[in-house]
N, C-alpha and C positions, 0 to 999 in steps of 0.2 A: 458744459462739464456735467451739469445735473442730469441731462438726458443720457450721456454716456454711462454715468454711474448707475442710473436706473436700468439700463440695458445689461450692464455687467451683473447687477444683483439678480435680474430676471434669469440670466443664463445660469448663474450659480444655483438658483432655486430649481431651475429645470434639471440641472445635473443631479441635485440632491433627490429630486422626485424620481428621476430615472434609476438612480442607485437604489432607492427605497423600493421601487417597483421590482427590480431584480431580486432584492432580498425577499420580497413577499411572494413573487411568482415562482421562484426556485429556492425554497427554503433549505433543501438538502443538497442541491447541485452547487450552489454558490460556495459554501464552505469546502466542499470536496474539490471544486475547481481551484480555489485558492491554495489548498494543500498540494494538489498535483502541480500547480504552477511553481510554487516554491521548491517542491521536490525536484522538478525538472531543472530549475536553475541550479540547485545544489548538485544534481548529477552532472550538469555541464561543467560546473566549477571543479568537481572531483576529477572529471575527465581531463580538463585542462591541466590541473595539477599533476595528475599521473603522467600525462604526455610530457610535461616539462621534466618530471622526475626521470622518466624513461630516457629522454634525450641527455640529461645530465649523467645518468648511469652509463649510457653508451659512450659519452665522451670520457668518463672516468675509466671505463673498461678499456678504451683504445689507448688512453694515456698510460694506464698500468701495464698493458700488454707491451707497449713500446719500451717502457722503463725496464720491465723484466727481461725482454729480449736483449736489450743493450747490456744489462748486467751479466747475462749468461755469455754473451759474445765476448765481453771484456774478460770474464774469467777464463774463457777458452783461449783468448789471445795471450793472457798472462802466462798460462801454463805452456802454451806453444813457445813463448819467448824463452822460458827456462830451458826447454828442450833444445832450442836452437843454440843457446849458449853452451849447453853441455856437448852438443854435437860438434861445435866449433873447437872446443877444448880437446875432446877425445880424438878428434881427427888429426891432431898435431903430434900425438904420441904413438909409439909403436904398439904399446899395450896399455890396458887400463887396469892398474893395480887397485886393490881395495883402498889403500890410503889415499890415492888420488881421487877416487870417487867420493869418499867420505869428506875429504877436504872441500871438494867442489860443492857438495850439498850443504855443508855448514856455512860456506861463504855466501851462498844464496840468501842466507838469513830468512828463510821461510818462516811464516807464523806457525803456530802450534798444530794447525790442521792441514798444513801443506796446501793452502789455498783450495781446500775442498777435496784434495786428492788423497789416496791411500799412501802416497809417498812418491819417490823417484827411484827408478830401477835401471839397471844396465843388463842387457842380454846380448852376449857375443855370438857371432855366427861360427859354428863348428860343423865338422863332418862327422860321420858315424865312427870313423877311425880315431877321432880325437876325443871321444867320450871318456875313455879311461883317464887320460891326462886331465880333462876338465873336472872329473869327479875327484881326482887326487888333489887338485888345487882347492876345491870347495871344502874338502876334508880338513885341510890345514886351517881354514878359517872357521869352520863350524863343526861341532861335535856330531857324531852320528852318521858320518859319511853319506850325505844325501845322494840319491841316484837320479839320473836323467829319466824323465818319464813324460809321456809313455814311451815304450820301447820303439826305436826307429824301425821303419820298414825300408825295404830295398827301393821303393819308388821315390823316397824323399832324397833330394840332392844334398840338402844341408839342414841343420837343426839350429834353433834359436832358443836355447834354454835360459831361464832367468839366472843371472850370475850374481848380481848384488841388488839390494833394495834397502832404501832408507825411508823411514826410521827402522832400525833393527829391532823389530818386535816379534814376539812369538806368532802373532797373527801373520805378519809379512813373511816369516820364515817358511810358512806353508807353501809359498810360491816358488822358493828356490829350486832350481833344477827342472822346473816344469818347462817342457818344450812348447812354447807358444805357437811355433810354426806348425805344430801337428793339428791345431784346431782351425777349421776352415774360416771362421769369421775373423780371427786374429790374423791368419795368414793373408787373407784378402787385404786387410788394412796395411800390413807390412809391405806387401807387394806394391800397393798404391803409393805408400810413402817412399819406397825405393825408386819408383818410377818418376815421381814428381819432385823428390828431394824436399818435401815439405812435411811439417807435422800433420799427421793424418789420424783421425779418430776411427776406431773400429765400430762395428755394429753392436747390437745389444748382446752382452755376454754375462755370465755369472763368474765373478772373479774367483780365482783359486783360494784366495785368502778367506772367502766367505765360508768355506767348509760345507756344512749341511744346510746353511741358510740360503735359500734361492733368491737372494737380493740382486736385482739386475744392476748392471753397470756397464762401463766401456773403458777402453784404453786409448791413449794417444801416443803414437810412435813417431820417432824422428831418426832417420837412418844416419849412421856414421861410416865414412869411407876412408880408406887408405889411398893416398895418392901414389900410383905406380906408373911406370913408363907405359905409355900407350893407353891410359885410361884410369879407372878407379876400381878399387876392390872393396866390397861391403865388409866392414869390420863387425858391425852389430847395430843394436838399436838402443837408444836412450828413450825411456818411456815413462808415462804416468798412468797408474790404474785409478779409476774413479768409481766409487759407489754412487749410483744415480741420485739417490735422495740426498746424500751428503753434498754432492756437487751442486745440486739445485739450492739447498739451504744456504750453502756458503755463498753462492752467487747473489742471493737475495738478502744477505745480512744487512746491507745498507739501503735496501729498497723497501718501501712500504707497499705491500700488495693490497691494502685496503680490505682485508678479509676475503679476498677473492681466491678461488681455487686455481692452482697452477699444475699443469701436466706437461711433461716433456717426453716426446716420442722419437724413436730412431727412424728417420725417414720422413716422408711427407704425407703419410697417411695416419689418421688417428685410429690405431688398432690396439686393443688390449695386449696383443701378443708382442708388440714392440714398445710397450710402455717402459720408459726408463725410470721415471720418478713422478710422484704425485704429492702435492701439498693440498689437502682439502681446504675448502673455504668455509665461511660461516653459514652459508645456505646453498642448497643445490637448486639451480635454476636452469632454464633452457637457453639463456642468453650466453653464448660462447663466442669468443673471438680467437681465430687460429692465425698463426703467423709463422712463416718459414724463417729459420735462422741458420747460420753457418757456424759450426764449432769444429775447429781444426780440420778444415778441408772436407767436412761432411755435413750434409743437409739434415737438419732436425726440425721437428714440428713442435712449436710452442702453442699450448692451448690454455687460455685464461677464461675462467668462468665467473660471471657476475655474482656478487654476494647479495644482490637485492632480490628478495623472494617475490612470490606472486601475490602476497597480501598487499593491502593498501598502505601507503606511507602514513606516518604519524599526522602530517599536515592534512592529508586526505581524510583520515579518520576523524580528526577534529572538525574539519569542514562538513563532513557528512553528518556527524552527530549534531553540530550546531544548526545545520540547515534543517534536519528533521525536527529538531526541537522548535525552531522558529516556525516551521510549517505547521506543526501540531498546535502551537500556541495561537497562531493566526487563525487556524481552522476553528479552535475553540472560541476565540473572540468573534469570528464571523458567525459561528453557530449561535452564540448568545445574542449578537446583534440581530440575526435573522429571527430568532424567537421573539426578541423584544419588538421587532418591526411587525411580526405577525400578530402579536398580542395587541400592539397599538392599533393596527389596522382593524383587528376584530372589535376593539373598543370603539373605534370611530364608526365602523359599520353598525355596531349595536346602538350607538347614540343616534346615528342617522336613521336607523330603523325605528328607534323610539320616537324620534321627531315625526317620522312618517306615520307611525301608529297614532301618535297623539293628534296629528292633523286629521287623520282619517276618522278617528273616534270623535273628534270635535264635529266634523262634518256629519258623521253618522248620528251623533247625539242631536245635532241641530235638526237633521231630517226627521228623527223619531219624535222629537219634541213637537215639531210642526205637525206631524201626523197625529200625535196624541191631542194636541190643541184643536186640530181639525175635527177629530172624533168628538172632543168635548163640545165644540161649537155646534156640530151636527146634533149631538144629544140635547144640548140646551135648546136649539131651534125647534127640534121635533117635540121635545117635552113641553116647551112653551105653547106650541101649537095645539097640543092635545090636552093641556091642563085646564081644569075648570075652575081652579082656585089657586091662591098662592101656596097654600099648604100642599096641595096636590103637586104643584110644580117643584116645591122644595123637596118633597119626599121622593119624587121621581129622579130629580137630579142627584140627591144624596145616594140613593141605591146604585145608580149607574156609575157614579164616580168611585164608589167603594168597589164595585166590580172591576173597574179598571185598575184600582190600587192593588187589589188582591192578585191580579194577574201580573202587575208590575213587580210585586214582591217575589213571585215565582221566578220571573225573568232575572231579577237582581241576584237571587240565590244561585242561579245557573250562570251568572256573569254574562247574561244576554246571549247564552248559547241555546241549545235545544231544550225543550220542555216537554215531558210526556203528556199525552192527552189525558191520562188518568189524573195527574196532578192538577191540571187546569179544571177539570170537571169537579173534582173533590173540593177544590178551593172555592169554587162558585156555589156549590150546593151545601157547603158546611152550615150556613145560617138556616137552611130549610130542612135539615135532617132532624125533624122533631120526634118521629116515631120509628122504631126499629122495623125494618122491612119495607119502609115506604119507598126507599131508593134501591135500585138494583143497577150496579155498574159492572160492565164486563167488556173485555177486549184485550188484544195483544199490546205489547210495548211498541208504541209509535211515538216518535218525538217530532215536535213541530218547531218551525222557525219563530222568532220573537213576535213579529207582526201578525203571523197567522195565529199564534197563541192568544194575542190580545183580541183579535176578532172573534175567535171561538169563545173566549171568556165572556164577551159582551152578549153573544148569542145565547149561551147557556144561562147567563144571568136573566135575560129577558124571558126565556122559556120558564125558568124557575119562578120568576115573579108572577107570570101569568098563571102558572100551575097553583101557586099559593093563594092567589086571589080568586081565581075562577075555576081552576081545573082540579086534577087528582089530589094535589096536596092541600086543597081547601076542605076536604071532607074525610072523616075517618074511613079507613079501608082503601083509600086511594093509593095508587102505586105508579111510580115513574120508573121506566126501564131505559137506561142509556147504554147502548152497545156501539162498538165501532169495529171496523175491519180494514185491513190493508188491501185495497182493490188491486193496486199495482205498485211498483216500486216508488212512483212519484205521486200517488194519490190515495187518500184514505177517506172512507165514508163513515159518518157518525149519525146514528139513528136515535131519535127521542120519541118514546111511545108512552102515552098516559092511559091508564085504565083504572076503573073503580071510582071515578069522580062523578060530579054532576053531569047530566047530559048537556052536550054542547048545542046551543040553539042553531037552527038552520041558517038564520040571518042574524048577524051581529055587526056592530060598527067596527070599522078598521082602526086598530089602536096603534100607539107609538111602537110597541114591540114588534108588530108585524112589519112596519116600515123600516125599523132599524135592521131587522134580520134580513129582509128581502132586498134592501137597498144598500145600506152601509156594509153589512157583513158580506153579502154576496159580492159587492164590488171589491172589498179588500181580499177576499179569498179567491176571486177571479173564477168562481163557479156559481151557478144558480143554486138557490136554496128551495127545496121542496117542502113547503109549510101547508099542512092540511088540517082543517078543523072538523074532524069527524064526530059523529054523535057520541061515540064511546070515549073520545078524548083527542087531544092534539097529537098529531104525528108529524115529525119534522126530520128531514134528511139533509145533512150538510156534507159537502165534499170539500175536504181540506187538502191543499197541496203538501206533499212531503219532499222537502228540499234538502240537498246535501249541505253539510256545514260550510263547505268552501264557497257556497253561494251567498252566505250572509255573515259568517263568523269571521270578520276581518281580523280581529285580534288573534284568533287561533291560527289563521293562515299566516299572519306575520310571525308569530312565535315559531311555527313549524319551519318557516323559511330561515329564520335566524338560527334555529337549532341545527338545521341541515348545513348552513354555511359554517357554523362553528365546528361541526363534526368534520366537514371536508378540510377546513383549515388545519385542524389538529392532526388529521391523517396525513396531510402534506408535510407538516412540520416534523412529524415523527419519521 
């Protein structure tokens, strides 16, 4: 169990490291990816919701269309049933007097809007010769002696003028005496009704009752026959005129159209020229369901338009807003985590770099201390070898250690970076500048590595000590000229020239300074030293390497690397 638990912990830590690596490696891509992922999920959710809403709307549209079609057909069947009843009654009498017609209409007990119709009417069939008698009978019933209109033509066999119409209103009286058979659309419906002996609706017409208002409508005719020997004789038509909009509204009184638009066309084509009625919906959309229906032996087209607009549903809007909000919040959280991970990684890198620098500096310090101790041991050994007394040994050791100390001070001030040649020379010659003009120092700005500066300092100290004891600085008027030049990018030459001092003997014992310069200094500088004792004074030429800081300044290099890393990390996180 312990092994399994350790494995699980290791897997968990590996997963965390991988996640952290992603946050650090892709500080901008990770939050954006999370945002796009949540946005994609939200878009899919909205798509699924809208698809479901569209299917529900299609089902609702189909259901509403079926309900509306059934209501219109029922209303048509009801009107047809009234007309059949009237035809059956009027076919049993020789004539249809006004009292009989009114009694029939009142006994039907129609509601106030006559089931969506303008009323019920009776139009008897007459010939042109019977027009005066027909007009005389109408005059007995109505004032103003209405005339049959339009005037008959010789081509018409018979006329079908409006005889009675209920309810008896001023609006309906406009239709009295109008010859319906004179109008082609009405005539076609009456001929079809006579042929089939069924209630038959006409095409789209403007009712005479409408006057100057071009409101479309239609009529339903039922023929009435006299039974005679050998067949039947057309007596007239009982009919119902309908205003299209009133008929549609009446049919839908008990039906909920759910805010959908409804249009009724005469025929089976959705054409504005045959539009009978329109009830606008709450919204105009492109989703339309068409259905053919039969009203009084005539085909009509019902068009139902969905009320659902093209905008997103409320649920989709809430889902979209919530998804975008969640995506934005997660992106911000991921961004903060990414920044924190980058900052933590930067801190870890900085600490690791500091540990590396500390280790490197420790090794460097150890190396330099060993070099310094080696130089001190060499100085002690050579000084002891050349000393004639304890005081002589102590004096020599003291001066050379002080020279090393002076150069070390310069290196400490520069944080063990580069040190100019002038600073090294001035530091070593400061104790010997007793008279103005005795020292002349000239040369360009050339900076040396720490070890090279230490070696140069020892050489200058030995030359200055020799000049003070035996050379140009030991006598008034003596002069020392120190010049240097940059021979090439990686090498500088320093020239020491003494003049005005005591003559230098042709033969002289070899001293410690000569050994130190030609052995220790030459070895450290990796270039031979040209030291000549001419009669006019000592002439010494040293060649000092000029190295790039990257070759020895470990701390500077580390700092530059860390700075570059931090800059790159910050650029990536932005």
